[in-house]
VOBA-1610 file (N, C-alpha, C; in pm, whole numbers, padded with zeros to 5 digits, always signed):
BEGIN
Met+00578+09077-17061Met+00450+09043-16995Met+00479+08942-16888His+00572+08846-16914His+00607+08748-16815His+00655+08807-16688Leu+00733+08922-16698Leu+00787+08985-16580Leu+00678+09026-16483Leu+00571+09074-16537Leu+00456+09119-16453Leu+00394+08993-16390Phe+00380+08885-16465Phe+00317+08766-16404Phe+00407+08715-16294Arg+00542+08717-16309Arg+00632+08675-16208Arg+00617+08760-16080Leu+00604+08890-16104Leu+00586+08980-15990Leu+00453+08946-15918Leu+00349+08921-15999Leu+00222+08881-15938Leu+00239+08752-15860Glu+00310+08660-15917Glu+00332+08530-15851Glu+00402+08553-15721Lys+00510+08633-15719Lys+00586+08647-15598Lys+00507+08728-15501Leu+00416+08812-15545Leu+00330+08888-15455Leu+00232+08801-15386Cys+00167+08723-15435Cys+00051+08655-15373Cys+00083+08590-15238Ala+01035+08861-16019Ala+01081+09006-15983Ala+01053+08927-16074Ile+00749+08618-16649Ile+00696+08548-16765Ile+00701+08650-16876Pro+00785+08674-16970Pro+00812+08794-17051Pro+00683+08859-17095Arg+00666+08979-17089Arg+00554+09063-17134Arg+00426+09030-17063Ile+00331+08948-17123Ile+00209+08925-17045Ile+00249+08865-16912Arg+00359+08789-16913Arg+00401+08727-16786Arg+00484+08829-16706Ile+00546+08925-16774Ile+00623+09026-16699Ile+00528+09102-16612Ala+00414+09144-16663Ala+00322+09219-16578Ala+00282+09137-16460Ala+00248+09007-16479Ala+00216+08923-16362Ala+00334+08898-16275Ser+00454+08905-16325Ser+00573+08885-16243Ser+00574+08988-16135Ala+00540+09113-16166Ala+00543+09217-16070Ala+00455+09180-15953Leu+00343+09115-15973Leu+00253+09079-15865Leu+00312+08971-15776Leu+00383+08872-15833Leu+00445+08763-15749Leu+00551+08821-15656Val+00625+08930-15699Val+00736+08981-15617Val+00684+09039-15484Ala+00575+09109-15486Ala+00522+09168-15361Ala+00485+09057-15259Leu+00422+08951-15310Leu+00391+08845-15212Leu+00518+08779-15161Thr+00622+08766-15243Thr+00744+08715-15202Thr+00809+08801-15101Ala+00796+08934-15120Ala+00853+09026-15021Ala+00782+09005-14884Ala+00648+08989-14891Ala+00576+08964-14769Ala+00620+08833-14705Gln+00632+08730-14790Gln+00675+08595-14744Gln+00805+08608-14676Asn+00905+08680-14738Asn+01041+08684-14683Asn+01043+08772-14557Ala+00952+08871-14548Ala+00949+08949-14424Ala+00908+08857-14309His+00811+08774-14334His+00767+08682-14225His+00876+08583-14198Ala+00942+08530-14302Ala+01047+08438-14285Ala+01159+08495-14194Gly+01190+08623-14215Gly+01296+08684-14132Gly+01256+08696-13988Ser+01125+08711-13962Ser+01081+08730-13828Ser+01078+08602-13743Ile+01072+08487-13815Ile+01069+08360-13740Ile+01193+08275-13758Ala+01266+08294-13863Ala+01393+08219-13889Ala+01459+08276-14012Asp+01587+08250-14034Asp+01652+08293-14152Asp+01589+08220-14266Asn+01597+08280-14390Asn+01524+08229-14504Asn+01592+08114-14577Thr+01714+08069-14529Thr+01784+07964-14590Thr+01820+07858-14487Gln+01852+07740-14539Gln+01897+07634-14452Gln+02023+07674-14378Glu+02111+07745-14439Glu+02225+07789-14372Glu+02194+07879-14253Gly+02085+07961-14272Gly+02045+08049-14163Gly+02004+07966-14044Leu+01928+07859-14073Leu+01883+07775-13969Leu+02006+07702-13897Asp+02106+07670-13977Asp+02224+07608-13919Asp+02294+07697-13821Arg+02280+07827-13836Arg+02346+07923-13747Arg+02273+07928-13614Arg+02159+07867-13603Arg+02092+07863-13472Arg+02084+07717-13427Ser+02082+07695-13299Ser+02074+07559-13256Ser+01930+07508-13273Ala+01914+07379-13281Ala+01781+07320-13297Ala+01693+07357-13180Leu+01749+07361-13060Leu+01668+07400-12941Leu+01614+07542-12954Glu+01695+07636-13002Glu+01652+07770-13017Glu+01541+07781-13120Ala+01563+07712-13229Ala+01465+07716-13340Ala+01324+07664-13289Val+01327+07557-13218Val+01203+07498-13165Val+01142+07584-13061Ala+01227+07647-12974Ala+01171+07726-12868Ala+01108+07857-12921Asp+01169+07915-13025Asp+01134+08048-13069Asp+01030+08043-13176Thr+01016+07930-13247Thr+00938+07932-13369Thr+00815+07831-13358Pro+00693+07888-13372Pro+00580+07800-13378Pro+00560+07749-13522Phe+00549+07624-13541Phe+00542+07563-13678Phe+00397+07512-13703Gly+00369+07492-13830Gly+00239+07446-13871Gly+00148+07552-13924Phe+00049+07511-14001Phe-00042+07603-14059Phe-00115+07696-13964Gly-00152+07639-13848Gly-00224+07715-13754Gly-00145+07823-13677Asn-00013+07817-13695Asn+00071+07915-13621Asn+00126+08024-13716Gly+00057+08050-13824Gly+00103+08148-13920Gly+00054+08288-13886Ser+00074+08380-13980Ser+00028+08518-13963Ser-00008+08580-14095Phe-00095+08682-14089Phe-00134+08762-14205Phe-00048+08882-14222Val-00010+08908-14350Val+00070+09029-14378Val+00021+09098-14504Val+00053+09232-14514Val+00019+09313-14632Val+00143+09387-14669Ala+00179+09387-14798Ala+00301+09453-14843Ala+00277+09541-14966Pro+00270+09677-14943Pro+00265+09764-15066Pro+00405+09784-15119Ile+00423+09772-15249Ile+00556+09776-15310Ile+00552+09870-15426Pro+00630+09984-15422Pro+00637+10072-15539Pro+00719+10007-15648Met+00696+10048-15777Met+00775+09991-15882Met+00791+10097-15992Arg+00899+10083-16071Arg+00920+10167-16188Arg+01006+10085-16287Ser+00962+10087-16414Ser+01038+10019-16518Ser+01025+10090-16651Pro+01119+10072-16746Pro+01110+10134-16873Pro+00992+10098-16951Met+00935+09978-16931Met+00824+09928-17013Met+00688+09974-16958Phe+00673+09978-16829Phe+00540+09997-16774Phe+00522+10124-16690Gly+00632+10203-16674Gly+00623+10326-16599Gly+00627+10308-16452Thr+00569+10405-16372Thr+00565+10397-16233Thr+00433+10341-16183Gly+00444+10258-16076Gly+00320+10199-16030Gly+00334+10144-15887Leu+00234+10070-15847Leu+00231+10017-15712Leu+00169+09880-15718Thr+00236+09789-15650Thr+00178+09651-15630Thr+00139+09635-15488Leu+00032+09567-15459Leu-00014+09542-15323Leu-00042+09396-15311Gly+00035+09336-15214Gly+00014+09193-15192Gly-00020+09166-15045Gly-00105+09069-15023Gly-00140+09029-14888Gly-00161+08876-14883Gly-00126+08817-14770Gly-00138+08675-14767Gly-00119+08619-14626Tyr-00130+08488-14620Tyr-00110+08416-14493Tyr+00020+08337-14508Leu+00107+08350-14406Leu+00244+08296-14410Leu+00260+08203-14290Phe+00324+08088-14315Phe+00350+07993-14208Phe+00473+07910-14243Gln+00529+07841-14148Gln+00640+07753-14166Gln+00602+07612-14119Ser+00611+07516-14215Ser+00565+07382-14181Ser+00657+07309-14084Asp+00786+07337-14087Asp+00882+07274-13999Asp+01004+07356-13989Ala+01099+07327-13897Ala+01217+07413-13873Ala+01316+07416-13991Gly+01314+07312-14074Gly+01408+07305-14186Gly+01353+07355-14317Ser+01226+07397-14322Ser+01168+07441-14445Ser+01158+07596-14457Asn+01160+07641-14581Asn+01137+07785-14602Asn+00992+07818-14569Thr+00963+07949-14552Thr+00830+07993-14524Thr+00736+07965-14641Ser+00617+07911-14610Ser+00515+07890-14709Ser+00418+08009-14705Phe+00347+08034-14815Phe+00252+08141-14816Phe+00139+08112-14914Leu+00025+08176-14881Leu-00095+08178-14966Leu-00138+08322-14975Gly-00159+08375-15095Gly-00188+08516-15104Gly-00257+08562-15226Leu-00289+08697-15226Leu-00351+08766-15337Leu-00269+08893-15362Ala-00270+08939-15488Ala-00193+09058-15521Ala-00253+09131-15637Gly-00229+09263-15644Gly-00276+09340-15755Gly-00169+09453-15787Leu-00171+09498-15915Leu-00082+09607-15951Leu-00148+09701-16049Lys-00098+09827-16049Lys-00147+09926-16146Lys-00029+10022-16167Thr-00008+10056-16296Thr+00102+10151-16327Thr+00052+10270-16403Ser+00141+10368-16421Ser+00105+10495-16479Ser+00069+10484-16623Asn+00108+10382-16690Asn+00073+10374-16838Asn-00056+10292-16863Gly-00126+10260-16751Gly-00253+10188-16765Gly-00248+10043-16744Thr-00131+09983-16729Thr-00112+09840-16701Thr-00173+09808-16570Asn-00248+09695-16563Asn-00303+09654-16435Asn-00318+09505-16439Gly-00327+09445-16321Gly-00337+09302-16308Gly-00364+09259-16167Tyr-00405+09130-16155Tyr-00436+09074-16021Tyr-00409+08925-16034Gly-00388+08864-15916Gly-00364+08723-15917Gly-00360+08665-15775Gly-00363+08533-15764Gly-00357+08464-15639Gly-00280+08337-15653Gly-00214+08298-15548Gly-00134+08175-15553Gly-00069+08143-15422Gly+00032+08061-15432Gly+00103+08018-15314Gly+00227+07941-15342Lys+00311+07929-15237Lys+00431+07846-15244Lys+00447+07771-15112Leu+00452+07645-15121Leu+00451+07558-15005Leu+00578+07471-15001Ser+00634+07465-14880Ser+00763+07384-14858Ser+00742+07293-14742Phe+00783+07167-14761Phe+00765+07064-14657Phe+00892+06983-14635Arg+00894+06916-14524Arg+00995+06818-14496Arg+01137+06865-14526Asp+01175+06976-14448Asp+01310+07034-14461Asp+01339+07072-14604Asn+01240+07131-14676Asn+01253+07177-14813Asn+01270+07058-14913Arg+01245+06939-14868Arg+01255+06827-14961Arg+01154+06839-15075Trp+01033+06884-15043Trp+00928+06898-15136Trp+00884+07045-15136Gln+00873+07100-15257Gln+00821+07239-15272Gln+00729+07248-15390Thr+00624+07328-15381Thr+00530+07345-15488Thr+00487+07491-15494Thr+00466+07541-15616Thr+00418+07675-15641Thr+00300+07669-15735Phe+00197+07748-15705Phe+00081+07752-15795Phe+00032+07896-15804Phe-00029+07935-15919Phe-00067+08076-15940Phe-00172+08085-16049Leu-00264+08174-16025Leu-00366+08211-16130Leu-00370+08363-16135Gly-00365+08420-16250Gly-00367+08565-16261Gly-00414+08618-16397Glu-00446+08747-16400Glu-00484+08816-16521Glu-00423+08947-16529Val-00374+08988-16649Val-00305+09109-16669Val-00350+09181-16798Asp-00362+09308-16789Asp-00390+09392-16912Asp-00272+09491-16922Ala-00178+09466-17015Ala-00051+09535-17016Ala-00046+09629-17140Phe+00020+09744-17125Phe+00046+09841-17232Phe+00193+09862-17239Tyr+00251+09851-17357Tyr+00391+09867-17373Tyr+00425+09889-17521Asp+00549+09924-17550Asp+00592+09943-17689Asp+00668+09820-17736Ala+00627+09769-17850Ala+00700+09660-17918Ala+00785+09727-18032Phe+00884+09653-18084Phe+00973+09709-18182Phe+00993+09604-18295Pro+00889+09576-18369Pro+00895+09471-18467Pro+00990+09504-18580Leu+01005+09630-18616Leu+01099+09670-18727Leu+01193+09777-18674Gly+01222+09776-18541Gly+01308+09872-18489Gly+01243+10005-18454Val+01110+10017-18483Val+01037+10140-18453Val+00929+10106-18348Pro+00915+10189-18247Pro+00819+10154-18140Pro+00674+10155-18188Val+00600+10053-18150Val+00459+10034-18184Val+00384+10015-18049Ala+00287+10098-18015Ala+00215+10090-17894Ala+00124+09961-17898Ile+00140+09876-17796Ile+00073+09749-17794Ile-00011+09735-17665Asn-00125+09674-17678Asn-00203+09634-17557Asn-00212+09478-17561Gln-00159+09416-17452Gln-00163+09273-17446Gln-00238+09232-17318Ser-00338+09154-17334Ser-00409+09098-17220Ser-00392+08951-17213Gly-00404+08894-17095Gly-00380+08754-17085Gly-00417+08695-16947Arg-00440+08568-16943Arg-00465+08493-16825Arg-00366+08380-16812Leu-00304+08366-16695Leu-00200+08266-16671Leu-00230+08175-16557Gly-00211+08049-16577Gly-00221+07949-16471Gly-00088+07874-16468Leu-00034+07851-16350Leu+00094+07791-16329Leu+00098+07695-16213Leu+00161+07579-16233Leu+00179+07479-16128Leu+00317+07419-16142Ser+00393+07420-16035Ser+00526+07364-16037Ser+00550+07281-15909Gly+00642+07184-15920Gly+00681+07102-15804Gly+00824+07068-15819Ser+00892+07063-15710Ser+01039+07027-15709Ser+01070+06933-15597Tyr+01175+06857-15618Tyr+01226+06762-15518Tyr+01373+06801-15485Gly+01402+06814-15356Gly+01536+06847-15315Gly+01618+06718-15282Phe+01719+06694-15360Phe+01801+06576-15332Phe+01886+06594-15209Asn+01922+06718-15182Asn+01988+06765-15054Asn+01951+06913-15037Arg+02015+06973-14941Arg+01973+07111-14918Arg+02023+07212-15024His+02103+07161-15118His+02156+07251-15225His+02097+07218-15360Ile+02070+07089-15395Ile+02039+07048-15530Ile+01892+07010-15538Ser+01823+07062-15639Ser+01681+07030-15654Ser+01649+07024-15801Ala+01542+06952-15836Ala+01499+06943-15975Ala+01343+06934-15971Gly+01280+06984-16078Gly+01132+06978-16074Gly+01074+07001-16213Leu+00941+07015-16212Leu+00862+07031-16334Leu+00769+07150-16315Glu+00758+07233-16421Glu+00668+07349-16419Glu+00581+07341-16533Ile+00448+07353-16515Ile+00351+07353-16620Ile+00272+07485-16613Ser+00259+07554-16730Ser+00180+07676-16728Ser+00091+07685-16856Gln-00017+07757-16840Gln-00107+07782-16957Gln-00134+07926-16964Leu-00108+07984-17086Leu-00124+08129-17104Leu-00216+08150-17224Asp-00328+08220-17199Asp-00424+08256-17300Asp-00415+08408-17319Thr-00362+08452-17432Thr-00326+08597-17448Thr-00376+08650-17583Gln-00414+08775-17582Gln-00457+08847-17702Gln-00379+08978-17714Ile-00342+09016-17831Ile-00264+09135-17857Ile-00333+09222-17961Arg-00334+09354-17936Arg-00394+09441-18035Arg-00309+09573-18031Arg-00324+09649-18132Arg-00255+09782-18133Arg-00328+09875-18041Asp-00248+09947-17954Asp-00310+10046-17864Asp-00342+10171-17946Gly-00469+10204-17960Gly-00509+10313-18040Gly-00555+10267-18181Ser-00553+10352-18278Ser-00599+10321-18411Ser-00490+10246-18486Gly-00535+10174-18591Gly-00440+10100-18677Gly-00444+09952-18650Val-00368+09879-18729Val-00365+09735-18717Val-00225+09693-18672Leu-00214+09571-18628Leu-00082+09520-18584Leu+00012+09511-18705Pro+00140+09538-18684Pro+00239+09505-18790Pro+00235+09360-18826Ser+00268+09329-18948Ser+00252+09188-18996Ser+00341+09097-18918Asp+00459+09142-18869Asp+00544+09052-18786Asp+00477+09008-18657Leu+00379+09087-18608Leu+00314+09046-18479Leu+00187+08972-18496Leu+00134+08969-18617Leu-00002+08908-18640Leu-00007+08757-18602Pro+00098+08678-18628Pro+00096+08539-18584Pro+00079+08517-18433Asp+00114+08621-18354Asp+00110+08611-18207Asp-00008+08689-18145Ala-00106+08730-18232Ala-00212+08813-18183Ala-00308+08738-18092Asp-00333+08614-18109Asp-00429+08539-18032Asp-00380+08400-18013Leu-00319+08370-17895Leu-00257+08244-17869Leu-00305+08187-17733Asn-00320+08054-17734Asn-00347+07982-17608Asn-00236+07876-17599Ile-00143+07892-17506Ile-00018+07814-17502Ile-00006+07738-17374Val+00029+07611-17382Val+00071+07532-17267Val+00221+07508-17274Thr+00287+07536-17169Thr+00431+07518-17164Thr+00473+07421-17049Val+00559+07332-17079Val+00612+07239-16978Val+00763+07260-16971Asn+00815+07294-16851Asn+00954+07318-16831Asn+01016+07220-16730Leu+01137+07178-16753Leu+01217+07114-16652Leu+01304+07217-16588Val+01315+07214-16458Val+01390+07314-16381Val+01494+07241-16292Phe+01619+07289-16298Phe+01721+07239-16216Phe+01789+07354-16144Ala+01822+07333-16015Ala+01886+07441-15937Ala+01991+07381-15847Ala+02109+07455-15839Ala+02218+07423-15746Ala+02242+07548-15668Asp+02196+07557-15542Asp+02200+07675-15466Asp+02290+07662-15348Tyr+02406+07727-15356Tyr+02509+07723-15250Tyr+02528+07861-15184Arg+02431+07947-15198Arg+02433+08082-15137Arg+02415+08074-14985Asp+02478+08164-14911Asp+02459+08168-14769Asp+02321+08231-14728Asp+02255+08299-14821Asp+02124+08357-14798Asp+02060+08382-14933Ser+01926+08363-14938Ser+01859+08383-15067Ser+01813+08528-15087Leu+01806+08609-14982Leu+01765+08748-14995Leu+01880+08843-15023Tyr+01988+08832-14942Tyr+02106+08913-14958Tyr+02229+08827-14945Pro+02266+08752-15048Pro+02379+08665-15045Pro+02509+08742-15031Thr+02602+08686-14953Thr+02735+08748-14942Thr+02846+08654-14989Glu+02811+08531-15006Glu+02910+08433-15059Glu+02835+08310-15115Gly+02905+08235-15193Gly+02843+08114-15255Gly+02802+08138-15397Ser+02725+08047-15452Ser+02684+08054-15595Ser+02542+07994-15611His+02480+08027-15723His+02346+07978-15751His+02337+07958-15901Leu+02312+07834-15941Leu+02292+07795-16081Leu+02145+07754-16100Gln+02081+07805-16202Gln+01948+07763-16236Gln+01936+07744-16384Val+01878+07637-16427Val+01852+07602-16567Val+01711+07569-16581Thr+01644+07630-16680Thr+01504+07610-16710Thr+01497+07575-16860Ala+01441+07464-16895Ala+01432+07423-17037Ala+01300+07353-17061Gly+01231+07387-17176Gly+01104+07318-17200Gly+01046+07351-17332Gln+00923+07307-17353Gln+00855+07327-17480Gln+00716+07384-17461Gly+00679+07475-17546Gly+00548+07532-17548Gly+00472+07493-17677Arg+00340+07477-17670Arg+00261+07446-17786Arg+00120+07502-17771Thr+00059+07539-17884Thr-00074+07592-17883Thr-00174+07477-17861Val-00281+07515-17788Val-00384+07409-17759Val-00510+07431-17842Asp-00521+07537-17916Asp-00627+07553-18010Asp-00581+07643-18123Gly-00654+07650-18233Gly-00613+07720-18352Gly-00506+07645-18427Ala-00426+07720-18497Ala-00319+07660-18579Ala-00214+07591-18488Ala-00173+07473-18528Ala-00074+07402-18446Ala+00061+07478-18448Arg+00127+07487-18332Arg+00251+07563-18324Arg+00327+07508-18201Glu+00456+07486-18218Glu+00544+07442-18115Glu+00667+07527-18106Phe+00726+07544-17986Phe+00852+07611-17975Phe+00925+07558-17848Glu+01056+07580-17847Glu+01140+07538-17736Glu+01216+07663-17682Lys+01242+07658-17550Lys+01317+07772-17487Lys+01400+07715-17374Ala+01520+07767-17359Ala+01605+07731-17244Ala+01675+07856-17195Val+01686+07868-17060Val+01751+07982-16996Val+01842+07935-16885Leu+01963+07981-16887Leu+02059+07948-16776Leu+02111+08076-16711Thr+02106+08078-16583Thr+02169+08185-16504Thr+02262+08131-16403Phe+02382+08192-16386Phe+02476+08150-16283Phe+02521+08276-16207Asp+02503+08278-16077Asp+02532+08384-15991Asp+02643+08343-15897His+02739+08436-15872His+02848+08408-15776His+02871+08530-15687Phe+02897+08506-15559Phe+02910+08615-15461Phe+03037+08601-15384Ile+03107+08710-15365Ile+03238+08718-15296Ile+03236+08827-15188Ser+03270+08797-15069Ser+03280+08893-14962Ser+03426+08898-14914Gly+03458+08996-14830Gly+03592+09006-14778Gly+03681+09101-14855Leu+03633+09158-14967Leu+03709+09254-15042Leu+03649+09395-15013Gly+03691+09451-14899Gly+03635+09573-14849Gly+03506+09547-14771Pro+03432+09650-14739Pro+03312+09634-14657Pro+03192+09575-14733Gly+03196+09568-14860Gly+03081+09522-14942Gly+03092+09384-14993Val+03006+09354-15088Val+02992+09220-15147Val+03000+09237-15303Ile+03081+09156-15369Ile+03081+09150-15513Ile+02984+09045-15561Ala+02890+09083-15643Ala+02792+08994-15699Ala+02808+08990-15853Met+02808+08869-15909Met+02825+08851-16051Met+02722+08757-16111Arg+02675+08789-16231Arg+02582+08705-16304Arg+02620+08683-16447Val+02615+08558-16496Val+02628+08527-16631Val+02499+08459-16678Ala+02443+08502-16792Ala+02317+08442-16838Ala+02326+08407-16983Ala+02252+08299-17017Ala+02239+08253-17157Ala+02098+08212-17183Cys+02055+08233-17310Cys+01915+08199-17344Cys+01915+08156-17488Gly+01824+08061-17522Gly+01803+08021-17661Gly+01664+07982-17682Val+01608+08017-17801Val+01471+07977-17837Val+01476+07931-17984Thr+01372+07855-18023Thr+01360+07808-18163Thr+01289+07917-18240Asp+01287+07899-18379Asp+01236+08000-18468Asp+01093+08029-18451Asn+01012+07938-18408Asn+00867+07953-18402Asn+00819+08011-18271Thr+00909+08066-18187Thr+00868+08114-18058Thr+00799+08253-18070Pro+00689+08274-17999Pro+00621+08403-18002Pro+00716+08513-17960Phe+00697+08635-18010Phe+00793+08744-17983Phe+00803+08772-17829Phe+00692+08756-17757Phe+00699+08788-17612Phe+00766+08680-17528Glu+00803+08569-17589Glu+00875+08463-17522Glu+01026+08456-17562Lys+01066+08544-17656Lys+01202+08539-17705Lys+01300+08588-17596Cys+01433+08562-17622Cys+01531+08607-17530Cys+01542+08760-17542Ser+01576+08827-17433Ser+01591+08972-17436Ser+01684+09023-17329Ile+01757+09130-17354Ile+01836+09198-17253Ile+01735+09264-17156Gly+01736+09222-17029Gly+01638+09279-16937Gly+01530+09182-16908Gly+01477+09106-17007Gly+01368+09016-16983Gly+01412+08876-16941Ser+01532+08834-16990Ser+01580+08699-16961Ser+01683+08696-16851Asp+01743+08815-16818Asp+01863+08812-16730Asp+01859+08916-16622Ala+01751+08991-16606Ala+01737+09097-16501Ala+01834+09214-16523Phe+01873+09230-16647Phe+01969+09338-16685Phe+01893+09469-16676Arg+01964+09578-16628Arg+01908+09712-16615Arg+01970+09800-16730Gly+01886+09882-16788Gly+01935+09982-16886Gly+01872+09976-17023Tyr+01787+09874-17049Tyr+01722+09866-17179Tyr+01580+09820-17168Asn+01499+09867-17258Asn+01367+09815-17271Asn+01376+09674-17334Ala+01324+09577-17264Ala+01342+09440-17308Ala+01293+09413-17452Phe+01197+09488-17494Phe+01138+09461-17629Phe+01222+09518-17742Glu+01317+09603-17703Glu+01410+09656-17806Glu+01522+09553-17835Thr+01536+09452-17753Thr+01650+09367-17765Thr+01618+09221-17785Leu+01508+09192-17850Leu+01461+09054-17873Leu+01550+08980-17969Gly+01569+08853-17939Gly+01654+08768-18029Gly+01633+08620-17995Asp+01685+08533-18082Asp+01678+08390-18059Asp+01787+08337-17963Arg+01896+08418-17951Arg+02005+08380-17857Arg+02044+08502-17776Leu+02091+08476-17658Leu+02138+08582-17565Leu+02254+08535-17483Leu+02356+08622-17468Leu+02461+08604-17370Leu+02476+08741-17300Ser+02492+08743-17167Ser+02520+08863-17096Ser+02592+08836-16969Ala+02662+08939-16919Ala+02739+08932-16794Ala+02714+09063-16719Gln+02702+09045-16586Gln+02684+09163-16499Gln+02767+09148-16373Ile+02803+09262-16316Ile+02881+09266-16192Ile+02829+09384-16112Ala+02819+09368-15979Ala+02774+09471-15886Ala+02860+09466-15760Tyr+02879+09585-15704Tyr+02944+09592-15572Tyr+02841+09664-15479Arg+02797+09593-15378Arg+02691+09648-15290Arg+02729+09632-15140Gly+02682+09727-15064Gly+02713+09723-14925Gly+02614+09807-14841Gln+02644+09813-14714Gln+02557+09877-14618Gln+02622+10007-14564Leu+02544+10104-14540Leu+02581+10227-14475Leu+02501+10242-14343Gly+02542+10169-14244Gly+02464+10159-14122Gly+02361+10047-14128Ala+02267+10054-14031Ala+02166+09944-14019Ala+02062+09949-14127Arg+02030+10067-14176Arg+01915+10079-14264Arg+01946+10110-14414Phe+02054+10182-14437Phe+02084+10230-14570Phe+02193+10150-14640Gly+02189+10146-14769Gly+02288+10073-14844Gly+02309+10132-14985Tyr+02395+10074-15064Tyr+02425+10123-15198Tyr+02463+10006-15288Ser+02459+10034-15418Ser+02506+09937-15521Ser+02564+10019-15638Val+02678+09969-15686Val+02737+10018-15809Val+02745+09904-15902Phe+02694+09917-16029Phe+02685+09796-16107Phe+02702+09834-16257Gly+02725+09728-16335Gly+02735+09742-16476Gly+02732+09608-16544Gly+02716+09609-16678Gly+02710+09482-16746Gly+02711+09500-16895Phe+02724+09392-16968Phe+02720+09396-17114Phe+02657+09268-17166Gly+02609+09274-17288Gly+02547+09154-17348Gly+02491+09183-17481Asn+02431+09084-17541Asn+02372+09104-17678Asn+02275+08991-17709Thr+02194+09017-17808Thr+02105+08913-17862Thr+02124+08906-18014Ala+02098+08788-18072Ala+02116+08768-18212Ala+02040+08646-18252Asp+02043+08609-18383Asp+01971+08493-18431Asp+02046+08366-18392Ser+02174+08370-18373Ser+02257+08255-18329Ser+02369+08303-18244Phe+02429+08210-18165Phe+02538+08250-18077Phe+02659+08299-18161Ser+02678+08241-18277Ser+02789+08285-18361Ser+02778+08426-18413Glu+02655+08481-18413Glu+02632+08617-18464Glu+02628+08720-18354Leu+02651+08683-18225Leu+02636+08778-18116Leu+02734+08895-18129Gly+02852+08868-18186Gly+02948+08973-18204Gly+02939+09052-18331Asp+02841+09026-18414Asp+02830+09094-18545Asp+02776+09232-18527Thr+02710+09265-18422Thr+02662+09403-18395Thr+02723+09452-18270Asp+02709+09585-18250Asp+02776+09649-18130Asp+02716+09587-18001Ile+02803+09550-17909Ile+02761+09496-17781Ile+02689+09609-17701Arg+02581+09567-17639Arg+02506+09662-17553Arg+02568+09658-17413Tyr+02578+09776-17356Tyr+02629+09782-17219Tyr+02560+09898-17141Ala+02558+09886-17011Ala+02497+09985-16925Ala+02563+09981-16789Ala+02557+10090-16714Ala+02611+10097-16576Ala+02526+10196-16496Gly+02534+10185-16364Gly+02458+10270-16282Gly+02492+10265-16135Ile+02423+10344-16056Ile+02433+10347-15912Ile+02296+10335-15851Gly+02290+10286-15728Gly+02159+10270-15665Gly+02170+10287-15515Gly+02058+10328-15456Gly+02045+10337-15310Gly+01958+10230-15260Arg+01977+10190-15137Arg+01897+10085-15074Arg+01845+10128-14938Phe+01727+10088-14905Phe+01670+10113-14774Phe+01622+09978-14718Arg+01671+09937-14606Arg+01637+09807-14545Arg+01501+09819-14484Leu+01407+09738-14529Leu+01264+09749-14490Leu+01240+09691-14348Ser+01328+09610-14300Ser+01310+09554-14167Ser+01450+09525-14106Arg+01455+09535-13971Arg+01581+09501-13906Arg+01596+09354-13884Lys+01489+09280-13915Lys+01489+09134-13889Lys+01522+09051-14009Phe+01521+09113-14131Phe+01550+09032-14250Phe+01610+09124-14358Pro+01701+09076-14445Pro+01775+09160-14534Pro+01699+09186-14665Met+01581+09247-14658Met+01502+09280-14773Met+01505+09434-14796Asp+01553+09474-14916Asp+01575+09616-14939Asp+01477+09673-15040Leu+01439+09800-15022Leu+01375+09875-15127Leu+01484+09943-15209Ala+01489+09919-15336Ala+01598+09962-15424Ala+01551+10071-15521Val+01637+10172-15539Val+01619+10276-15643Val+01749+10285-15725Asp+01743+10258-15853Asp+01860+10252-15935Asp+01852+10353-16049Leu+01967+10422-16072Leu+01972+10513-16186Leu+02078+10450-16286Val+02037+10437-16411Val+02116+10361-16514Val+02133+10440-16639Arg+02248+10433-16701Arg+02275+10491-16830Arg+02334+10389-16923Asn+02272+10375-17045Asn+02320+10274-17136Asn+02409+10329-17242Arg+02455+10242-17333Arg+02547+10273-17441Arg+02503+10389-17523Asp+02370+10400-17545Asp+02313+10502-17635Asp+02286+10632-17564Gly+02331+10645-17441Gly+02308+10766-17364Gly+02171+10783-17306Glu+02091+10677-17310Glu+01957+10675-17251Glu+01968+10649-17103Asn+01879+10722-17027Asn+01876+10712-16879Asn+01748+10646-16835Tyr+01762+10550-16740Tyr+01642+10485-16686Tyr+01650+10486-16531Thr+01528+10483-16472Thr+01516+10465-16329Thr+01437+10344-16295Tyr+01485+10264-16199Tyr+01415+10146-16158Tyr+01391+10156-16011Ile+01264+10114-15970Ile+01229+10101-15828Ile+01169+09961-15810Tyr+01221+09889-15713Tyr+01178+09750-15691Tyr+01220+09708-15552Val+01187+09591-15514Val+01222+09534-15384Val+01309+09411-15406Gly+01414+09404-15324Gly+01511+09295-15332Gly+01629+09326-15414Gln+01708+09225-15448Gln+01825+09245-15534Gln+01793+09184-15677Arg+01860+09244-15774Arg+01836+09185-15910Arg+01894+09047-15926Phe+02000+09020-15853Phe+02054+08878-15850Phe+02142+08866-15729
//
């Protein structure tokens, strides 16, 4: 559900109720990045490639010099089926050294009945020294949970509010605080009652506070060709009504990019995740939910600990078309020491890319994936997985 909330956030790419809202945030981010590409590169390094005089001459800055955009984004995932997200907003750049800011609204609907809407924004000031993100959204999601290894049709509805702020110590290193509130209800889709393992999570109102640290040395945030990106998110969630409940969660991702080995780019990701025992099932670590892994339904791979690694080789075929060949492996378990006790999960696939604009490296992606169990999945999304 978090993935959908993140997409909603980026639209205006949070597990389960937040997954659905995730999809809405991605479309707004796509619109934001499209605007960013038309007025300046999306990273500080991109600005460095232009002289200050050129940037000032070509780019109108300030809230009054922005523009309105609309971005329809197709999507397909193993959990929610095929759908469409639509995001629209107002985009502007506060100064030559800051990323594009945006204010927007977004909505999504998928073939399995999942739908949602939200509004929010992301603002950057003073050469990216200060950044803030805010979001309000509501999602009604349908998916299969696997409490005992057998699929159970679930309907999860929820409302999410999020506010975050970060401070940049320099153009690469930043740290900040993220606060969110999620009010969610879960029921069985159709007749019957929830399995007993899911009953404690049926009606929760959770406030989560996270510390976020990032070290971003990529040459571009949309289509990196070299450099690295480390992000660590760690925090605590607790219920604000009903039975008292607390849990902790931490996620680390490290991406590295290498160019010069042939015409394409090698992209690599290592991810780790850990949660405490009292964590709701939709906040647990999962292959696909915590690390952007392709090839598994995230709810089939829930666990208290996760380690995974992925590699991709991607490149361009002319100005508009591109490709990606990728694979990865990983596992979840109750502890890191038990990750090797069961068969490692792995998947590989190929994908095509279509460059949505000549002015910025934002791609429409279609990926075909086959996993260890011989299951085939298709993914449609915008941007790169990492």
